[in-house]
ZAMARGU-4260 file (C-alpha; in steps of 0.2 Angstrom, whole numbers, plus 5000, padded with zeros to 4 digits):
<rodrens>
0) 4784/6325/5075 | 4790/6318/5091 | 4806/6308/5093 | 4797/6292/5096 | 4786/6294/5081
5) 4801/6297/5071 | 4810/6282/5077 | 4795/6271/5073 | 4795/6279/5056 | 4813/6275/5053
10) 4810/6257/5057 | 4796/6256/5045 | 4807/6260/5030 | 4824/6254/5024 | 4837/6267/5022
15) 4856/6269/5024 | 4862/6287/5027 | 4874/6297/5037 | 4876/6315/5043 | 4857/6319/5043
20) 4849/6326/5058 | 4835/6317/5067 | 4822/6327/5076 | 4807/6323/5085 | 4794/6336/5085
25) 4786/6333/5103 | 4795/6327/5118 | 4794/6309/5122 | 4798/6309/5140 | 4782/6304/5149
30) 4771/6310/5134 | 4761/6298/5123 | 4769/6294/5106 | 4760/6293/5090 | 4757/6274/5089
35) 4753/6274/5070 | 4770/6283/5066 | 4780/6273/5078 | 4773/6256/5071 | 4776/6262/5054
40) 4795/6266/5057 | 4798/6250/5066 | 4790/6239/5053 | 4804/6243/5041 | 4816/6228/5036
45) 4832/6237/5039 | 4837/6225/5052 | 4832/6210/5041 | 4843/6216/5026 | 4858/6218/5037
50) 4856/6201/5044 | 4859/6194/5027 | 4877/6198/5022 | 4889/6190/5010 | 4899/6175/5016
55) 4916/6180/5010 | 4929/6170/5018 | 4936/6178/5033 | 4921/6191/5034 | 4907/6193/5046
60) 4889/6199/5042 | 4882/6213/5053 | 4865/6222/5054 | 4860/6239/5056 | 4842/6235/5062
65) 4835/6252/5059 | 4838/6264/5044 | 4827/6279/5039 | 4829/6294/5027 | 4817/6307/5020
70) 4803/6319/5026 | 4788/6313/5036 | 4771/6320/5031 | 4772/6332/5046 | 4788/6340/5039
75) 4801/6332/5051 | 4815/6323/5043 | 4827/6309/5045 | 4845/6305/5039 | 4855/6290/5041
80) 4874/6287/5039 | 4885/6271/5039 | 4903/6274/5043 | 4916/6261/5038 | 4935/6261/5043
85) 4949/6249/5037 | 4963/6249/5051 | 4972/6235/5042 | 4988/6237/5032 | 4979/6229/5016
90) 4965/6235/5006 | 4947/6228/5010 | 4930/6227/5001 | 4914/6228/5011 | 4897/6222/5004
95) 4882/6232/5009 | 4864/6228/5006 | 4848/6238/5009 | 4833/6228/5014 | 4815/6232/5016
100) 4803/6227/5030 | 4797/6212/5020 | 4815/6205/5018 | 4817/6210/5000 | 4830/6221/4992
105) 4827/6240/4994 | 4833/6254/4983 | 4841/6268/4993 | 4848/6284/4985 | 4865/6287/4992
110) 4873/6304/4992 | 4886/6305/4978 | 4881/6287/4972 | 4863/6287/4967 | 4850/6273/4969
115) 4857/6256/4974 | 4850/6241/4983 | 4868/6234/4985 | 4885/6242/4985 | 4903/6236/4986
120) 4914/6248/4996 | 4933/6247/4992 | 4943/6253/5007 | 4962/6257/5005 | 4973/6253/5021
125) 4968/6265/5035 | 4954/6273/5025 | 4937/6278/5030 | 4921/6279/5020 | 4903/6286/5024
130) 4888/6280/5016 | 4873/6293/5017 | 4855/6292/5014 | 4850/6310/5014 | 4834/6319/5021
135) 4826/6320/5004 | 4810/6315/4997 | 4796/6305/5006 | 4801/6295/5022 | 4808/6278/5018
140) 4813/6264/5031 | 4821/6247/5031 | 4837/6239/5038 | 4855/6237/5032 | 4867/6222/5031
145) 4886/6225/5030 | 4898/6211/5027 | 4915/6216/5035 | 4932/6208/5032 | 4942/6204/5047
150) 4948/6220/5056 | 4936/6232/5047 | 4924/6242/5059 | 4909/6253/5057 | 4893/6260/5065
155) 4877/6270/5060 | 4871/6287/5064 | 4853/6293/5064 | 4849/6311/5063 | 4832/6319/5065
160) 4828/6337/5059 | 4813/6346/5066 | 4809/6364/5061 | 4813/6377/5075 | 4824/6364/5084
165) 4842/6359/5084 | 4845/6343/5075 | 4846/6327/5086 | 4858/6312/5083 | 4861/6295/5090
170) 4876/6283/5086 | 4871/6265/5083 | 4883/6250/5084 | 4881/6236/5071 | 4873/6220/5077
175) 4879/6203/5075 | 4868/6191/5065 | 4871/6175/5074 | 4863/6176/5092 | 4847/6168/5098
180) 4846/6178/5114 | 4848/6197/5116 | 4846/6206/5133 | 4843/6225/5134 | 4840/6236/5149
185) 4825/6248/5148 | 4819/6263/5159 | 4801/6269/5156 | 4799/6279/5172 | 4801/6295/5163
190) 4806/6289/5146 | 4800/6279/5131 | 4809/6264/5125 | 4807/6258/5106 | 4815/6243/5098
195) 4819/6237/5080 | 4819/6219/5077 | 4827/6209/5063 | 4825/6191/5059 | 4842/6187/5051
200) 4838/6169/5048 | 4833/6160/5032 | 4816/6155/5038 | 4801/6164/5047 | 4804/6165/5066
205) 4794/6169/5082 | 4803/6181/5093 | 4798/6180/5111 | 4800/6196/5122 | 4801/6194/5141
210) 4801/6209/5152 | 4807/6210/5170 | 4806/6224/5183 | 4821/6230/5193 | 4817/6218/5207
215) 4818/6203/5194 | 4800/6200/5193 | 4793/6195/5176 | 4780/6208/5171 | 4775/6203/5153
220) 4779/6193/5138 | 4775/6195/5119 | 4778/6186/5103 | 4782/6194/5086 | 4783/6184/5070
225) 4794/6190/5056 | 4798/6182/5039 | 4815/6178/5034 | 4826/6194/5034 | 4810/6203/5039
230) 4810/6218/5051 | 4798/6227/5063 | 4799/6241/5075 | 4788/6248/5089 | 4787/6256/5106
235) 4791/6241/5118 | 4777/6245/5131 | 4764/6246/5118 | 4767/6229/5112 | 4753/6217/5117
240) 4757/6209/5134 | 4770/6222/5139 | 4759/6236/5146 | 4766/6232/5163 | 4782/6241/5158
245) 4774/6258/5160 | 4782/6269/5173 | 4794/6255/5177 | 4812/6250/5173 | 4821/6233/5171
250) 4828/6222/5157 | 4820/6213/5142 | 4826/6197/5134 | 4823/6194/5116 | 4824/6175/5110
255) 4822/6164/5095 | 4822/6145/5095 | 4829/6144/5078 | 4839/6156/5066 | 4844/6172/5074
260) 4838/6190/5079 | 4846/6207/5079 | 4840/6220/5091 | 4841/6239/5091 | 4835/6249/5106
265) 4831/6268/5107 | 4827/6278/5122 | 4817/6294/5119 | 4815/6308/5132 | 4811/6327/5130
270) 4818/6333/5114 | 4833/6320/5114 | 4835/6302/5110 | 4849/6289/5111 | 4853/6271/5107
275) 4852/6258/5121 | 4867/6245/5122 | 4861/6227/5120 | 4870/6211/5125 | 4871/6196/5113
280) 4872/6179/5121
</rodrens>
């Protein structure tokens, strides 16, 4: 399975895992991805689940818009991890929820814990915890929501494993759940850009995507409808209205008129993939 395909598969299922290798069977640089697999991964509600965190006083909810674990039908596998650290001098508790692409709770079998759809993590002062969704069983995808007390920090890790190749990993920052505008730079001159989108709001929302080239010219627009706390994922240039991105570079803007949106970008090239930083307005 190629990297892009695996990315899409990840988006299609809700999972929280850490330390697993993520591999893409074929190279993604300049090569066509597998639309079905990609669409499958990006359809997961991982981002949606993370968008809905607890409202503990002094805490903030963050989303991990993509989460995937398990083996795909072609034998390639994904692993996802969530790292949490408490730099404070006092103990802290973090509420973590796993959500499916449809916005409903999703059961994830965490290493050393077992199957859960929600987990409270207690962190001693200066302590660090890892939550892992192992590369085991059939592929699952979704998104994660973590409610972090003031000072507590964290990030996600995707790992892809493909037989005959070294494992590939990407570190992914947590996304805020309160922004209506998100900007992301993309480069499809020799790479493939994929995104996972989560509607972190309490009602269905239309997410408008507007793409611009490196000279500032608008080259396409597209609209994606997501239910409350729903998630989707796809290769950006394959979205209706965004074919003009092919072989170009520029930036894309994701907007909603109500609620909020969380965005995760991934860039695939050759046998490697990496996360793309986004800016929340």
